[in-house]
C-alpha positions as CSV (number, residue, x, y, z in Angstrom):
1,M,-55.4,61.2,-36.8
2,K,-53.6,61.4,-40.2
3,V,-50.7,63.3,-41.5
4,K,-50.2,64.2,-45.2
5,F,-46.9,65.3,-46.5
6,C,-47.6,68.2,-48.9
7,G,-44.2,69.8,-49.4
8,A,-40.5,69.3,-48.7
9,A,-41.0,65.4,-49.3
10,R,-37.8,64.1,-50.8
11,T,-36.5,67.5,-51.5
12,V,-35.2,70.5,-49.4
13,T,-37.8,73.3,-50.2
14,G,-41.4,74.0,-50.0
15,S,-42.1,72.8,-46.2
16,C,-45.9,71.8,-45.8
17,H,-47.4,69.1,-43.8
18,L,-51.2,68.7,-42.9
19,I,-52.5,66.9,-39.8
20,T,-56.0,66.1,-39.9
21,L,-57.8,65.0,-36.5
22,D,-60.8,62.6,-36.1
23,S,-63.0,65.8,-35.1
24,K,-62.1,66.9,-38.7
25,I,-59.7,69.9,-37.5
26,N,-57.1,70.6,-39.9
27,I,-53.7,71.8,-38.8
28,L,-51.1,73.0,-41.4
29,L,-47.3,72.8,-40.4
30,D,-45.8,75.5,-42.5
31,C,-46.8,76.8,-45.8
32,G,-43.6,77.2,-47.8
33,L,-42.7,78.1,-51.2
34,Y,-40.7,75.9,-53.6
35,Q,-37.5,77.5,-54.5
36,G,-35.9,76.4,-57.7
37,S,-36.5,76.1,-61.6
38,H,-37.7,72.6,-61.7
39,S,-40.6,72.7,-64.0
40,D,-42.3,69.9,-62.2
41,M,-42.9,72.3,-59.2
42,Y,-44.6,75.0,-61.0
43,N,-48.0,73.8,-60.2
44,F,-46.9,73.3,-56.6
45,N,-46.5,77.1,-55.8
46,N,-49.5,78.0,-58.1
47,Q,-52.2,75.8,-56.6
48,F,-52.9,73.9,-53.6
49,E,-53.1,70.3,-54.9
50,F,-53.3,68.4,-51.6
51,F,-55.9,70.4,-49.5
52,N,-58.4,73.2,-49.8
53,P,-57.1,76.3,-48.0
54,S,-60.7,77.3,-46.6
55,E,-60.6,74.0,-44.8
56,I,-57.4,74.5,-42.7
57,D,-58.3,75.6,-39.2
58,F,-54.8,76.5,-37.7
59,L,-51.4,77.0,-39.6
60,I,-48.4,76.8,-37.3
61,L,-45.0,78.2,-38.5
62,S,-41.7,77.0,-37.7
63,H,-39.8,80.0,-38.7
64,A,-39.7,82.7,-41.4
65,H,-37.6,81.4,-44.1
66,I,-39.5,81.6,-47.4
67,D,-39.3,78.1,-48.2
68,H,-41.5,77.7,-44.8
69,I,-43.7,80.6,-45.1
70,G,-43.8,81.8,-48.7
71,R,-47.2,80.6,-49.8
72,V,-49.0,82.0,-46.5
73,P,-50.4,85.1,-48.6
74,K,-51.7,82.8,-51.4
75,L,-53.1,80.6,-48.7
76,V,-55.0,83.5,-47.2
77,K,-56.0,84.8,-50.6
78,E,-57.6,81.4,-51.6
79,G,-59.9,81.3,-48.5
80,F,-58.1,80.4,-45.3
81,K,-59.6,82.1,-42.5
82,G,-58.1,80.6,-39.3
83,Q,-55.3,81.4,-37.1
84,I,-51.5,81.5,-37.8
85,L,-49.4,80.7,-34.9
86,C,-46.0,81.5,-34.5
87,T,-43.0,83.0,-32.2
88,H,-42.9,86.7,-31.8
89,A,-39.6,86.9,-33.8
90,T,-41.0,85.0,-36.4
91,R,-44.0,87.4,-36.7
92,S,-41.7,90.2,-36.9
93,L,-39.5,88.7,-39.7
94,A,-42.6,87.4,-41.5
95,S,-43.5,90.8,-41.9
96,L,-40.5,91.8,-43.7
97,L,-40.0,88.7,-45.7
98,L,-43.5,88.3,-47.1
99,M,-43.5,92.0,-48.2
100,D,-40.3,91.4,-49.9
101,A,-41.1,88.3,-51.7
102,A,-44.5,90.0,-52.8
103,K,-42.3,92.8,-54.4
104,I,-40.2,90.3,-56.2
105,Q,-43.2,88.6,-57.4
106,E,-44.7,91.8,-58.8
107,N,-41.4,92.8,-60.4
108,D,-41.0,89.3,-62.1
109,A,-44.6,89.2,-63.4
110,D,-45.9,89.6,-66.9
111,E,-48.9,88.7,-68.8
112,D,-48.1,85.1,-69.2
113,N,-47.0,84.8,-65.5
114,P,-49.0,86.9,-63.0
115,P,-47.6,87.3,-59.4
116,L,-48.3,84.5,-57.0
117,F,-49.3,87.3,-54.5
118,T,-49.0,91.0,-54.2
119,R,-47.9,93.2,-51.5
120,E,-51.6,93.8,-50.7
121,D,-52.0,90.0,-50.2
122,A,-49.0,89.7,-48.0
123,K,-50.3,92.7,-45.8
124,D,-53.7,90.7,-45.5
125,A,-52.2,87.7,-44.6
126,L,-50.4,89.6,-41.6
127,Y,-53.6,90.1,-39.9
128,F,-54.0,86.4,-39.2
129,F,-50.6,86.1,-37.3
130,T,-50.4,85.6,-33.6
131,G,-47.2,85.8,-31.8
132,L,-46.5,83.1,-28.9
133,S,-43.8,82.6,-26.4
134,Y,-41.3,79.8,-26.3
135,E,-41.5,77.4,-23.4
136,R,-45.1,77.5,-22.6
137,W,-47.9,75.3,-23.5
138,H,-50.5,77.4,-25.5
139,F,-54.3,76.6,-25.8
140,V,-55.2,76.1,-29.4
141,D,-58.6,74.7,-29.5
142,T,-60.4,72.0,-27.3
143,G,-58.2,69.1,-26.7
144,I,-55.2,70.7,-28.7
145,E,-52.1,72.4,-27.0
146,L,-48.9,74.0,-28.7
147,F,-45.4,74.2,-27.4
148,F,-42.6,76.1,-29.1
149,R,-39.2,75.4,-28.2
150,D,-35.9,77.4,-29.5
151,S,-34.6,75.3,-32.5
152,G,-31.4,77.8,-32.8
153,H,-31.8,77.9,-36.7
154,I,-32.7,81.5,-37.3
155,L,-34.1,84.3,-35.0
156,G,-37.5,83.1,-33.7
157,S,-37.2,79.6,-35.1
158,A,-38.9,76.8,-33.1
159,S,-39.6,73.1,-32.9
160,I,-43.3,72.3,-32.8
161,T,-44.9,70.1,-30.3
162,L,-48.7,69.3,-30.3
163,K,-50.5,67.7,-27.4
164,I,-53.7,66.3,-29.0
165,E,-56.5,64.6,-26.9
166,E,-59.4,63.1,-28.8
167,N,-62.3,60.6,-28.0
168,D,-61.3,60.5,-24.2
169,N,-58.0,58.7,-25.3
170,E,-54.7,59.2,-23.9
171,P,-53.1,62.4,-25.1
172,V,-50.9,61.9,-28.5
173,L,-47.6,63.9,-28.8
174,F,-46.8,65.1,-32.2
175,G,-43.6,66.8,-33.1
176,F,-42.3,68.7,-36.0
177,T,-38.6,69.7,-35.8
178,G,-38.8,72.5,-38.3
179,D,-35.1,73.3,-39.3
180,I,-32.7,72.2,-36.6
181,G,-30.0,74.8,-36.0
182,R,-26.3,74.4,-34.8
183,S,-24.7,74.4,-31.4
184,D,-21.9,77.0,-30.6
185,R,-22.9,79.3,-33.4
186,P,-22.9,83.1,-33.2
187,I,-25.8,85.3,-32.3
188,L,-28.5,82.8,-31.5
189,N,-29.1,80.2,-28.7
190,D,-28.2,76.5,-29.2
191,P,-31.0,74.4,-30.3
192,L,-32.9,72.6,-27.3
193,P,-34.1,69.1,-27.7
194,M,-37.8,68.8,-28.1
195,P,-40.1,67.1,-25.4
196,A,-40.3,63.2,-26.2
197,V,-43.1,62.7,-28.6
198,D,-45.0,59.7,-30.1
199,Y,-44.8,60.8,-33.7
200,L,-42.2,63.2,-35.2
201,I,-41.7,65.0,-38.7
202,C,-37.9,65.4,-38.6
203,E,-35.6,67.6,-41.0
204,S,-32.6,65.7,-42.8
205,T,-30.8,68.5,-44.9
206,Y,-27.3,67.5,-43.9
207,G,-28.1,63.9,-42.9
208,N,-25.1,62.7,-44.6
209,K,-22.5,65.3,-43.6
210,E,-20.3,66.7,-40.7
211,H,-19.7,70.3,-40.3
212,K,-16.6,72.3,-39.2
213,N,-16.8,74.2,-35.9
214,Y,-17.1,77.9,-35.6
215,T,-13.5,78.6,-35.2
216,A,-12.5,76.7,-38.5
217,D,-15.4,78.9,-40.3
218,I,-14.1,82.4,-39.0
219,N,-10.6,81.4,-39.9
220,D,-11.5,80.0,-43.3
221,L,-13.4,83.2,-44.0
222,L,-10.5,85.6,-43.0
223,Y,-8.2,83.4,-45.4
224,I,-10.5,83.9,-48.3
225,V,-10.9,87.6,-47.8
226,K,-7.2,88.0,-47.6
227,E,-6.4,85.8,-50.8
228,T,-9.1,87.5,-52.8
229,C,-9.0,91.1,-51.8
230,L,-5.3,91.6,-50.8
231,L,-3.2,88.8,-52.9
232,N,-5.4,88.9,-55.9
233,E,-6.9,92.5,-55.6
234,G,-10.4,91.2,-56.5
235,K,-13.7,91.4,-55.2
236,L,-15.4,88.7,-52.9
237,L,-18.9,88.2,-53.5
238,I,-20.9,86.3,-50.8
239,P,-24.4,85.3,-51.8
240,A,-26.4,85.1,-48.6
241,F,-29.9,84.7,-47.2
242,S,-31.1,88.3,-46.0
243,V,-32.2,86.8,-42.7
244,G,-29.9,85.0,-40.6
245,R,-26.8,84.2,-42.7
246,T,-25.9,87.8,-43.5
247,Q,-26.3,88.8,-40.0
248,E,-24.2,86.0,-39.0
249,L,-21.6,87.1,-41.5
250,I,-21.8,90.7,-40.5
251,Y,-21.1,89.8,-36.7
252,M,-18.1,87.5,-37.7
253,L,-16.7,90.2,-39.8
254,D,-17.3,92.8,-36.8
255,Q,-15.4,90.5,-34.6
256,L,-12.5,90.2,-36.8
257,E,-12.5,93.9,-37.2
258,T,-12.5,94.3,-33.3
259,A,-9.7,92.0,-33.0
260,G,-7.7,94.0,-35.6
261,K,-7.5,91.0,-37.9
262,L,-9.8,92.4,-40.8
263,P,-8.2,94.1,-43.6
264,K,-8.9,97.7,-44.1
265,I,-11.3,97.0,-47.3
266,P,-15.0,98.2,-47.8
267,V,-17.5,95.7,-47.0
268,Y,-21.1,96.3,-48.6
269,V,-24.4,94.5,-47.5
270,D,-26.5,95.1,-50.7
271,S,-29.8,93.9,-49.7
272,P,-32.5,96.2,-48.4
273,L,-34.3,93.2,-46.8
274,A,-31.0,92.3,-44.8
275,V,-30.6,96.0,-43.6
276,N,-34.3,96.0,-42.4
277,A,-33.7,92.4,-40.8
278,V,-30.8,93.8,-38.8
279,E,-33.2,96.1,-37.1
280,V,-35.4,93.2,-36.2
281,F,-32.5,91.2,-34.7
282,R,-32.1,94.2,-32.5
283,M,-35.6,93.9,-31.3
284,H,-35.3,90.5,-30.1
285,P,-32.4,90.0,-27.7
286,E,-34.3,87.2,-26.3
287,C,-33.2,85.0,-28.9
288,Y,-29.2,85.9,-28.4
289,D,-27.0,83.4,-26.8
290,D,-24.5,84.2,-24.0
291,Q,-21.7,84.7,-25.9
292,L,-23.4,87.7,-27.9
293,H,-24.8,89.1,-24.5
294,E,-21.0,89.2,-23.2
295,Y,-19.8,90.7,-26.6
296,L,-22.2,93.6,-26.2
297,M,-20.3,94.5,-23.0
298,T,-17.4,95.5,-25.1
299,D,-19.1,96.3,-28.5
300,P,-22.6,97.7,-28.2
301,N,-23.2,97.5,-31.9
302,P,-22.4,93.8,-33.0
303,F,-23.9,94.5,-36.4
304,G,-21.6,97.6,-37.5
305,F,-18.1,98.6,-37.7
306,S,-16.0,101.6,-39.7
307,D,-15.7,99.9,-43.1
308,L,-19.2,98.3,-43.1
309,N,-21.7,100.0,-45.5
310,Y,-25.3,99.1,-45.6
311,V,-26.8,99.8,-49.1
312,K,-30.5,100.4,-49.6
313,R,-30.5,102.4,-52.8
314,G,-29.9,100.1,-56.1
315,G,-27.3,100.3,-58.5
316,L,-24.3,99.2,-56.3
317,A,-23.3,96.5,-58.8
318,N,-22.8,99.0,-61.7
319,R,-21.0,101.5,-59.5
320,L,-18.5,98.9,-58.2
321,A,-18.0,97.5,-62.1
322,K,-16.5,100.8,-62.9
323,N,-13.6,100.6,-60.5
324,D,-11.2,97.8,-59.6
325,E,-11.1,98.4,-55.8
326,P,-11.2,95.4,-53.6
327,C,-14.0,94.9,-51.4
328,I,-16.4,92.4,-49.8
329,I,-20.0,92.3,-51.0
330,I,-22.8,90.4,-49.3
331,S,-25.9,90.3,-51.2
332,S,-29.1,88.0,-51.5
333,S,-30.6,85.6,-52.5
334,G,-28.4,82.7,-51.2
335,M,-29.3,80.4,-54.0
336,M,-28.8,83.3,-56.7
337,T,-32.4,82.8,-58.0
338,S,-33.2,86.5,-57.5
339,G,-32.2,89.6,-56.0
340,R,-29.2,92.0,-56.4
341,V,-26.9,89.3,-56.1
342,R,-27.6,88.5,-59.9
343,R,-26.5,92.0,-61.0
344,H,-23.2,91.5,-59.2
345,L,-22.6,88.1,-60.8
346,Y,-23.1,89.4,-64.1
347,H,-20.1,91.9,-63.4
348,L,-17.9,89.6,-61.5
349,L,-18.2,86.1,-62.7
350,D,-15.9,86.4,-65.9
351,N,-12.7,88.0,-63.8
352,P,-10.5,85.2,-62.5
353,D,-9.4,87.7,-59.5
354,N,-12.8,87.6,-57.9
355,T,-14.2,84.7,-55.7
356,I,-17.8,83.8,-55.3
357,L,-18.2,82.4,-51.7
358,I,-21.2,80.3,-51.3
359,V,-22.1,79.8,-47.6
360,G,-25.4,78.0,-47.7
361,Y,-27.4,75.3,-49.3
362,C,-28.2,75.7,-53.0
363,S,-30.8,73.2,-54.9
364,P,-29.3,71.7,-57.8
365,K,-31.6,73.6,-60.2
366,T,-30.8,77.0,-59.1
367,L,-28.0,79.2,-60.4
368,G,-26.1,78.5,-57.0
369,G,-26.5,74.8,-57.9
370,K,-25.1,75.3,-61.4
371,L,-22.1,77.0,-60.1
372,L,-21.4,74.4,-57.6
373,K,-21.5,71.7,-60.4
374,G,-18.9,73.6,-62.1
375,E,-20.7,74.7,-65.1
376,E,-18.6,76.7,-67.4
377,T,-21.1,79.3,-68.6
378,V,-24.6,80.6,-67.1
379,Y,-27.2,82.9,-68.5
380,L,-27.8,86.4,-66.6
381,F,-30.3,88.8,-68.0
382,G,-30.3,87.0,-71.4
383,N,-26.6,87.1,-71.8
384,K,-24.1,84.0,-71.8
385,I,-21.6,84.5,-69.1
386,K,-18.3,82.8,-68.7
387,V,-17.5,81.5,-65.1
388,N,-13.8,82.6,-64.6
389,A,-13.9,83.7,-61.2
390,R,-13.4,81.1,-58.4
391,I,-16.2,79.4,-56.9
392,Q,-15.6,78.5,-53.2
393,R,-17.7,77.2,-50.6
394,L,-18.0,77.0,-46.9
395,V,-20.6,74.4,-46.2
396,S,-20.2,74.6,-42.4
397,F,-21.7,77.9,-42.3
398,S,-24.9,76.3,-42.9
399,A,-27.7,77.0,-40.2
400,H,-28.7,73.4,-40.6
401,A,-27.4,70.8,-38.2
402,D,-25.3,68.2,-39.5
403,R,-26.0,64.5,-39.0
404,N,-24.5,64.2,-35.5
405,E,-25.9,67.5,-34.4
406,M,-29.4,66.1,-35.5
407,F,-28.8,62.9,-33.5
408,Y,-27.9,64.8,-30.4
409,F,-31.0,67.0,-31.0
410,L,-33.0,63.8,-31.2
411,R,-31.2,62.0,-28.3
412,N,-34.2,62.2,-25.8
413,Q,-36.7,60.5,-28.4
414,D,-36.6,57.1,-26.8
415,S,-40.4,56.4,-26.9
416,I,-41.0,57.4,-30.6
417,K,-43.4,55.2,-32.6
418,K,-42.6,56.5,-36.0
419,M,-40.3,59.3,-37.5
420,F,-40.9,60.9,-40.9
421,L,-37.9,62.3,-42.6
422,V,-38.6,65.6,-44.8
423,H,-36.5,68.6,-46.0
424,G,-33.8,66.8,-47.6
425,E,-32.5,65.4,-50.9
426,Y,-33.8,61.6,-51.5
427,N,-30.3,60.2,-51.3
428,T,-29.3,62.0,-48.4
429,Q,-32.5,60.8,-46.4
430,H,-31.6,57.3,-47.2
431,K,-28.1,57.7,-45.9
432,F,-29.5,59.6,-42.7
433,R,-32.2,56.9,-42.1
434,D,-29.3,54.2,-42.1
435,Y,-27.3,56.4,-39.6
436,L,-30.5,56.6,-37.4
437,N,-31.0,52.8,-37.5
438,T,-27.5,52.3,-36.2
439,K,-28.6,54.8,-33.3
440,G,-31.3,52.6,-32.2
441,F,-34.2,54.6,-34.2
442,E,-36.6,52.0,-35.9
443,N,-39.5,53.0,-38.0
444,V,-37.9,55.7,-40.0
445,V,-39.9,56.5,-42.9
446,I,-39.3,58.8,-46.0
447,P,-42.7,59.9,-47.3
448,D,-43.3,60.9,-50.7
449,L,-45.2,64.1,-51.8
450,G,-48.9,63.7,-51.3
451,E,-48.5,60.4,-49.1
452,V,-50.9,59.9,-46.1
453,F,-50.2,58.0,-43.1
454,D,-53.1,56.9,-40.6
455,L,-51.7,57.1,-37.2
């Protein structure tokens, strides 16, 4: 058995890992898009450098974020004919996210930059998906079984455990954490530890940080809302991923409104994808935690309140620019690389009364990363925009576990032979490896892109 690291190696995006068995069966774990503007990664999205798509037998998806599923239509387009296995909720979200990503690809395309894939390609890819349940061993092929367990990251997210038996040898348990979620967060179940495995691919996004708790998050959010919208009479723009982060923000604002703490100001969710994703959330209560089930007893609509406005048609940014009304705007994308949020930034960045609140990870090369670095000017729609608005960040909003939470998730992995750290910046991974070493984990490896290990 061999494992090759075909993405998210020493970086946080483009998740993709290949397992090749002695029987020549090829199993791909995730097939994500690299998100960012780094020129070295252009070819990563546009060609499959490390494997031939037609030779992949099974693709197993950990969850529906685009940096984990974004090249699936291209994989199918270039010859993949196998099965795509994921949870039921991931299948539901993928149908929205891939069609939306295709629309963005088509809109951004020109003669020199054709779309990576089209909506027709995305639709074709969905025929290959099979939804599977949590907490059951599923037959994949002779000598291969698959187990999904809720990882609490986004709706439908799962850790992946493979039981592989070859050549009459003892079964080998191979694990992939996917993205590990956080405990005591709203909406979703807490992440559950995986079965103990022999080999593990583990994410490491926040391997050098510790987050605040939920109570601190909601209090910090309320403070920023009041400071921006009441004291400064400005607009609060929250760039957020359409799936997961946006629904969490809506739910938190709903709780504040129900408690009578949220000021009477308009809240706009300006993302058609996020609006549609809310409906998918309603369809999958099996992913809800006990707190949300209890909250539903008093508020049957946790994703809606009187001042909340879901916006499907475009043009909100231009309309809001014509008045000085304080408001909250939640818009995608979270890293500000595309979507309607860029038009809002175009109108809001130069006003010191406004606040841009960043509530998730931003790759350094993205617009969000540049704002976090403190760049004084940015370019939007061909124009140079001065950054006068306040740039604030609530890191603990992240759906990724911090280093202590990741260790808690890994606490039962006491027989592991080798652990591979992926989905993290290189410096962070070194610090997380040192931290894991102090906790008794040995043989922790930081693979490079394209590196192969014979297990």
